[in-house]
PDB file as gemmi writes it, atoms N, CA and C in Angstrom:
CRYST1    1.000    1.000    1.000  90.00  90.00  90.00 P 1                      
ATOM      1  N   MET A   1     -70.761 -17.575 -19.251  1.00  0.00           N  
ATOM      2  CA  MET A   1     -71.848 -16.829 -19.084  1.00  0.00           C  
ATOM      3  C   MET A   1     -71.784 -15.998 -17.804  1.00  0.00           C  
ATOM      4  N   THR A   2     -71.938 -14.687 -17.961  1.00  0.00           N  
ATOM      5  CA  THR A   2     -71.962 -13.659 -16.938  1.00  0.00           C  
ATOM      6  C   THR A   2     -73.294 -13.584 -16.234  1.00  0.00           C  
ATOM      7  N   ILE A   3     -73.442 -13.697 -15.043  1.00  0.00           N  
ATOM      8  CA  ILE A   3     -74.685 -13.522 -14.349  1.00  0.00           C  
ATOM      9  C   ILE A   3     -74.810 -12.159 -13.921  1.00  0.00           C  
ATOM     10  N   ALA A   4     -76.035 -11.544 -14.093  1.00  0.00           N  
ATOM     11  CA  ALA A   4     -76.334 -10.213 -13.654  1.00  0.00           C  
ATOM     12  C   ALA A   4     -76.459 -10.123 -12.122  1.00  0.00           C  
ATOM     13  N   GLU A   5     -76.199  -8.912 -11.755  1.00  0.00           N  
ATOM     14  CA  GLU A   5     -76.396  -8.626 -10.291  1.00  0.00           C  
ATOM     15  C   GLU A   5     -77.483  -7.527 -10.136  1.00  0.00           C  
ATOM     16  N   ILE A   6     -77.940  -7.353  -8.703  1.00  0.00           N  
ATOM     17  CA  ILE A   6     -78.938  -6.405  -8.494  1.00  0.00           C  
ATOM     18  C   ILE A   6     -78.590  -5.105  -8.897  1.00  0.00           C  
ATOM     19  N   GLY A   7     -79.417  -4.319  -9.586  1.00  0.00           N  
ATOM     20  CA  GLY A   7     -79.058  -2.912 -10.080  1.00  0.00           C  
ATOM     21  C   GLY A   7     -78.588  -3.031 -11.529  1.00  0.00           C  
ATOM     22  N   ASP A   8     -78.100  -4.045 -12.093  1.00  0.00           N  
ATOM     23  CA  ASP A   8     -77.672  -3.949 -13.577  1.00  0.00           C  
ATOM     24  C   ASP A   8     -78.815  -3.931 -14.382  1.00  0.00           C  
ATOM     25  N   ILE A   9     -78.503  -3.290 -15.575  1.00  0.00           N  
ATOM     26  CA  ILE A   9     -79.598  -3.056 -16.602  1.00  0.00           C  
ATOM     27  C   ILE A   9     -79.413  -4.109 -17.623  1.00  0.00           C  
ATOM     28  N   ILE A  10     -80.301  -5.006 -18.012  1.00  0.00           N  
ATOM     29  CA  ILE A  10     -80.112  -5.863 -18.940  1.00  0.00           C  
ATOM     30  C   ILE A  10     -81.143  -5.780 -20.128  1.00  0.00           C  
ATOM     31  N   GLU A  11     -80.724  -6.339 -21.255  1.00  0.00           N  
ATOM     32  CA  GLU A  11     -81.486  -6.395 -22.443  1.00  0.00           C  
ATOM     33  C   GLU A  11     -81.774  -7.793 -22.935  1.00  0.00           C  
ATOM     34  N   PHE A  12     -83.062  -7.922 -23.206  1.00  0.00           N  
ATOM     35  CA  PHE A  12     -83.565  -9.314 -23.615  1.00  0.00           C  
ATOM     36  C   PHE A  12     -84.626  -9.221 -24.588  1.00  0.00           C  
ATOM     37  N   LYS A  13     -84.896 -10.422 -25.210  1.00  0.00           N  
ATOM     38  CA  LYS A  13     -86.199 -10.475 -26.176  1.00  0.00           C  
ATOM     39  C   LYS A  13     -86.381  -9.272 -26.875  1.00  0.00           C  
ATOM     40  N   GLU A  14     -85.626  -9.113 -27.984  1.00  0.00           N  
ATOM     41  CA  GLU A  14     -86.010  -8.200 -29.065  1.00  0.00           C  
ATOM     42  C   GLU A  14     -85.824  -6.737 -28.496  1.00  0.00           C  
ATOM     43  N   GLY A  15     -84.957  -6.388 -27.697  1.00  0.00           N  
ATOM     44  CA  GLY A  15     -84.634  -5.112 -27.208  1.00  0.00           C  
ATOM     45  C   GLY A  15     -85.389  -4.672 -25.970  1.00  0.00           C  
ATOM     46  N   LEU A  16     -86.002  -5.398 -25.315  1.00  0.00           N  
ATOM     47  CA  LEU A  16     -86.593  -5.018 -24.058  1.00  0.00           C  
ATOM     48  C   LEU A  16     -85.466  -4.825 -22.949  1.00  0.00           C  
ATOM     49  N   GLN A  17     -85.811  -3.923 -22.003  1.00  0.00           N  
ATOM     50  CA  GLN A  17     -84.689  -3.547 -21.053  1.00  0.00           C  
ATOM     51  C   GLN A  17     -85.364  -3.586 -19.676  1.00  0.00           C  
ATOM     52  N   GLY A  18     -84.540  -3.689 -18.686  1.00  0.00           N  
ATOM     53  CA  GLY A  18     -85.087  -3.621 -17.289  1.00  0.00           C  
ATOM     54  C   GLY A  18     -83.893  -3.633 -16.296  1.00  0.00           C  
ATOM     55  N   ILE A  19     -84.289  -3.410 -15.053  1.00  0.00           N  
ATOM     56  CA  ILE A  19     -83.335  -3.360 -14.077  1.00  0.00           C  
ATOM     57  C   ILE A  19     -83.625  -4.566 -13.110  1.00  0.00           C  
ATOM     58  N   VAL A  20     -82.379  -5.265 -12.880  1.00  0.00           N  
ATOM     59  CA  VAL A  20     -82.499  -6.509 -12.080  1.00  0.00           C  
ATOM     60  C   VAL A  20     -82.882  -6.140 -10.562  1.00  0.00           C  
ATOM     61  N   GLU A  21     -83.771  -6.904 -10.180  1.00  0.00           N  
ATOM     62  CA  GLU A  21     -84.270  -6.580  -8.683  1.00  0.00           C  
ATOM     63  C   GLU A  21     -83.801  -7.787  -7.890  1.00  0.00           C  
ATOM     64  N   LYS A  22     -83.852  -9.105  -8.352  1.00  0.00           N  
ATOM     65  CA  LYS A  22     -83.437 -10.010  -7.604  1.00  0.00           C  
ATOM     66  C   LYS A  22     -82.767 -11.200  -8.506  1.00  0.00           C  
ATOM     67  N   VAL A  23     -81.754 -11.845  -7.938  1.00  0.00           N  
ATOM     68  CA  VAL A  23     -80.931 -12.856  -8.647  1.00  0.00           C  
ATOM     69  C   VAL A  23     -81.406 -14.164  -8.000  1.00  0.00           C  
ATOM     70  N   ASN A  24     -81.804 -15.079  -8.813  1.00  0.00           N  
ATOM     71  CA  ASN A  24     -82.194 -16.446  -8.367  1.00  0.00           C  
ATOM     72  C   ASN A  24     -81.183 -17.507  -9.002  1.00  0.00           C  
ATOM     73  N   GLU A  25     -81.161 -18.745  -8.607  1.00  0.00           N  
ATOM     74  CA  GLU A  25     -80.192 -19.729  -9.152  1.00  0.00           C  
ATOM     75  C   GLU A  25     -80.205 -19.806 -10.799  1.00  0.00           C  
ATOM     76  N   ASN A  26     -81.211 -19.685 -11.295  1.00  0.00           N  
ATOM     77  CA  ASN A  26     -81.312 -19.967 -12.682  1.00  0.00           C  
ATOM     78  C   ASN A  26     -81.941 -18.734 -13.489  1.00  0.00           C  
ATOM     79  N   SER A  27     -82.218 -17.673 -12.839  1.00  0.00           N  
ATOM     80  CA  SER A  27     -83.023 -16.613 -13.531  1.00  0.00           C  
ATOM     81  C   SER A  27     -82.829 -15.264 -12.729  1.00  0.00           C  
ATOM     82  N   VAL A  28     -83.365 -14.185 -13.309  1.00  0.00           N  
ATOM     83  CA  VAL A  28     -83.415 -12.822 -12.479  1.00  0.00           C  
ATOM     84  C   VAL A  28     -84.752 -12.329 -12.649  1.00  0.00           C  
ATOM     85  N   ILE A  29     -85.123 -11.606 -11.613  1.00  0.00           N  
ATOM     86  CA  ILE A  29     -86.403 -10.879 -11.757  1.00  0.00           C  
ATOM     87  C   ILE A  29     -86.076  -9.341 -11.979  1.00  0.00           C  
ATOM     88  N   VAL A  30     -86.766  -8.824 -13.164  1.00  0.00           N  
ATOM     89  CA  VAL A  30     -86.422  -7.767 -13.743  1.00  0.00           C  
ATOM     90  C   VAL A  30     -87.678  -6.654 -13.703  1.00  0.00           C  
ATOM     91  N   ASP A  31     -87.423  -5.407 -13.308  1.00  0.00           N  
ATOM     92  CA  ASP A  31     -88.277  -4.323 -13.231  1.00  0.00           C  
ATOM     93  C   ASP A  31     -88.300  -3.691 -14.682  1.00  0.00           C  
ATOM     94  N   LEU A  32     -89.439  -3.806 -15.364  1.00  0.00           N  
ATOM     95  CA  LEU A  32     -89.514  -3.290 -16.737  1.00  0.00           C  
ATOM     96  C   LEU A  32     -89.887  -1.899 -16.774  1.00  0.00           C  
ATOM     97  N   THR A  33     -90.334  -1.339 -15.658  1.00  0.00           N  
ATOM     98  CA  THR A  33     -90.644   0.302 -15.751  1.00  0.00           C  
ATOM     99  C   THR A  33     -89.504   1.141 -16.006  1.00  0.00           C  
ATOM    100  N   TYR A  34     -88.396   0.659 -16.120  1.00  0.00           N  
ATOM    101  CA  TYR A  34     -87.226   1.330 -16.601  1.00  0.00           C  
ATOM    102  C   TYR A  34     -87.311   1.833 -17.900  1.00  0.00           C  
ATOM    103  N   MET A  35     -87.980   1.082 -18.818  1.00  0.00           N  
ATOM    104  CA  MET A  35     -88.023   1.420 -20.211  1.00  0.00           C  
ATOM    105  C   MET A  35     -88.845   2.735 -20.275  1.00  0.00           C  
ATOM    106  N   GLU A  36     -88.375   3.678 -21.242  1.00  0.00           N  
ATOM    107  CA  GLU A  36     -89.141   4.930 -21.468  1.00  0.00           C  
ATOM    108  C   GLU A  36     -90.554   4.794 -21.979  1.00  0.00           C  
ATOM    109  N   ASP A  37     -90.849   3.735 -22.673  1.00  0.00           N  
ATOM    110  CA  ASP A  37     -92.116   3.505 -23.411  1.00  0.00           C  
ATOM    111  C   ASP A  37     -92.942   2.563 -22.753  1.00  0.00           C  
ATOM    112  N   PHE A  38     -92.625   2.229 -21.408  1.00  0.00           N  
ATOM    113  CA  PHE A  38     -93.346   1.177 -20.667  1.00  0.00           C  
ATOM    114  C   PHE A  38     -94.887   1.507 -20.483  1.00  0.00           C  
ATOM    115  N   ASP A  39     -95.131   2.812 -20.216  1.00  0.00           N  
ATOM    116  CA  ASP A  39     -96.523   3.268 -20.026  1.00  0.00           C  
ATOM    117  C   ASP A  39     -97.431   3.061 -21.314  1.00  0.00           C  
ATOM    118  N   GLU A  40     -96.741   3.078 -22.334  1.00  0.00           N  
ATOM    119  CA  GLU A  40     -97.482   2.814 -23.753  1.00  0.00           C  
ATOM    120  C   GLU A  40     -97.728   1.202 -24.066  1.00  0.00           C  
ATOM    121  N   SER A  41     -97.085   0.505 -23.077  1.00  0.00           N  
ATOM    122  CA  SER A  41     -97.094  -1.030 -23.500  1.00  0.00           C  
ATOM    123  C   SER A  41     -98.109  -1.680 -22.367  1.00  0.00           C  
ATOM    124  N   SER A  42     -98.502  -2.820 -22.834  1.00  0.00           N  
ATOM    125  CA  SER A  42     -99.418  -3.592 -21.996  1.00  0.00           C  
ATOM    126  C   SER A  42     -98.804  -4.823 -21.301  1.00  0.00           C  
ATOM    127  N   MET A  43     -97.577  -4.524 -20.807  1.00  0.00           N  
ATOM    128  CA  MET A  43     -96.766  -5.540 -20.036  1.00  0.00           C  
ATOM    129  C   MET A  43     -96.918  -5.298 -18.576  1.00  0.00           C  
ATOM    130  N   GLU A  44     -96.642  -6.400 -17.857  1.00  0.00           N  
ATOM    131  CA  GLU A  44     -96.632  -6.483 -16.453  1.00  0.00           C  
ATOM    132  C   GLU A  44     -95.385  -5.641 -15.994  1.00  0.00           C  
ATOM    133  N   GLU A  45     -95.422  -5.073 -14.779  1.00  0.00           N  
ATOM    134  CA  GLU A  45     -94.140  -4.344 -14.383  1.00  0.00           C  
ATOM    135  C   GLU A  45     -92.924  -5.129 -14.052  1.00  0.00           C  
ATOM    136  N   LYS A  46     -93.043  -6.545 -13.778  1.00  0.00           N  
ATOM    137  CA  LYS A  46     -91.894  -7.413 -13.517  1.00  0.00           C  
ATOM    138  C   LYS A  46     -92.105  -8.582 -14.325  1.00  0.00           C  
ATOM    139  N   THR A  47     -90.869  -9.153 -14.739  1.00  0.00           N  
ATOM    140  CA  THR A  47     -90.721 -10.556 -15.283  1.00  0.00           C  
ATOM    141  C   THR A  47     -89.520 -11.278 -14.919  1.00  0.00           C  
ATOM    142  N   VAL A  48     -89.562 -12.613 -15.246  1.00  0.00           N  
ATOM    143  CA  VAL A  48     -88.429 -13.478 -14.836  1.00  0.00           C  
ATOM    144  C   VAL A  48     -87.738 -13.840 -16.203  1.00  0.00           C  
ATOM    145  N   ILE A  49     -86.430 -13.705 -16.182  1.00  0.00           N  
ATOM    146  CA  ILE A  49     -85.671 -13.992 -17.423  1.00  0.00           C  
ATOM    147  C   ILE A  49     -84.530 -14.988 -16.845  1.00  0.00           C  
ATOM    148  N   ASN A  50     -84.480 -16.030 -17.694  1.00  0.00           N  
ATOM    149  CA  ASN A  50     -83.373 -17.066 -17.522  1.00  0.00           C  
ATOM    150  C   ASN A  50     -82.017 -16.378 -17.927  1.00  0.00           C  
ATOM    151  N   HIS A  51     -81.052 -16.926 -17.170  1.00  0.00           N  
ATOM    152  CA  HIS A  51     -79.684 -16.338 -17.377  1.00  0.00           C  
ATOM    153  C   HIS A  51     -79.034 -16.436 -18.821  1.00  0.00           C  
ATOM    154  N   LYS A  52     -79.583 -17.447 -19.358  1.00  0.00           N  
ATOM    155  CA  LYS A  52     -79.232 -17.658 -20.751  1.00  0.00           C  
ATOM    156  C   LYS A  52     -79.825 -16.673 -21.793  1.00  0.00           C  
ATOM    157  N   ARG A  53     -80.894 -15.985 -21.318  1.00  0.00           N  
ATOM    158  CA  ARG A  53     -81.615 -15.235 -22.225  1.00  0.00           C  
ATOM    159  C   ARG A  53     -81.498 -13.704 -22.296  1.00  0.00           C  
ATOM    160  N   TYR A  54     -80.536 -13.139 -21.581  1.00  0.00           N  
ATOM    161  CA  TYR A  54     -80.321 -11.807 -21.412  1.00  0.00           C  
ATOM    162  C   TYR A  54     -78.753 -11.365 -21.637  1.00  0.00           C  
ATOM    163  N   THR A  55     -78.573 -10.122 -22.045  1.00  0.00           N  
ATOM    164  CA  THR A  55     -77.346  -9.478 -22.002  1.00  0.00           C  
ATOM    165  C   THR A  55     -77.128  -8.303 -21.029  1.00  0.00           C  
ATOM    166  N   ILE A  56     -76.148  -8.202 -20.230  1.00  0.00           N  
ATOM    167  CA  ILE A  56     -75.918  -6.921 -19.479  1.00  0.00           C  
ATOM    168  C   ILE A  56     -75.395  -5.931 -20.159  1.00  0.00           C  
ATOM    169  N   ILE A  57     -76.258  -4.769 -20.133  1.00  0.00           N  
ATOM    170  CA  ILE A  57     -75.784  -3.584 -21.031  1.00  0.00           C  
ATOM    171  C   ILE A  57     -75.190  -2.455 -20.125  1.00  0.00           C  
ATOM    172  N   HIS A  58     -75.424  -2.514 -18.731  1.00  0.00           N  
ATOM    173  CA  HIS A  58     -74.836  -1.599 -17.880  1.00  0.00           C  
ATOM    174  C   HIS A  58     -74.821  -2.144 -16.502  1.00  0.00           C  
ATOM    175  N   SER A  59     -73.660  -2.354 -16.054  1.00  0.00           N  
ATOM    176  CA  SER A  59     -73.333  -2.965 -14.664  1.00  0.00           C  
ATOM    177  C   SER A  59     -73.517  -1.871 -13.524  1.00  0.00           C  
ATOM    178  N   ALA A  60     -74.220  -2.183 -12.452  1.00  0.00           N  
ATOM    179  CA  ALA A  60     -74.402  -1.363 -11.504  1.00  0.00           C  
ATOM    180  C   ALA A  60     -73.066  -1.141 -10.673  1.00  0.00           C  
ATOM    181  N   ASN A  61     -72.061  -1.856 -10.700  1.00  0.00           N  
ATOM    182  CA  ASN A  61     -70.838  -1.801  -9.990  1.00  0.00           C  
ATOM    183  C   ASN A  61     -69.679  -1.087 -10.807  1.00  0.00           C  
ATOM    184  N   LYS A  62     -70.076  -0.548 -11.918  1.00  0.00           N  
ATOM    185  CA  LYS A  62     -69.060   0.171 -12.672  1.00  0.00           C  
ATOM    186  C   LYS A  62     -69.333   1.530 -12.855  1.00  0.00           C  
TER     187      LYS A  62                                                      
END                                                                             
């Protein structure tokens, strides 16, 4: 399992995407305002995702 780093863009839960803001031992805190249609949704700006539940789609270091 690859753990995301700060600035990485991850995808989780049926296509939602966000930018990693903080990496914890078992999870990451993600900023969801990255998504184009965020304003149209009724979601909170940030959420916590377990390392087992996401895929890195763009690494900030590459």
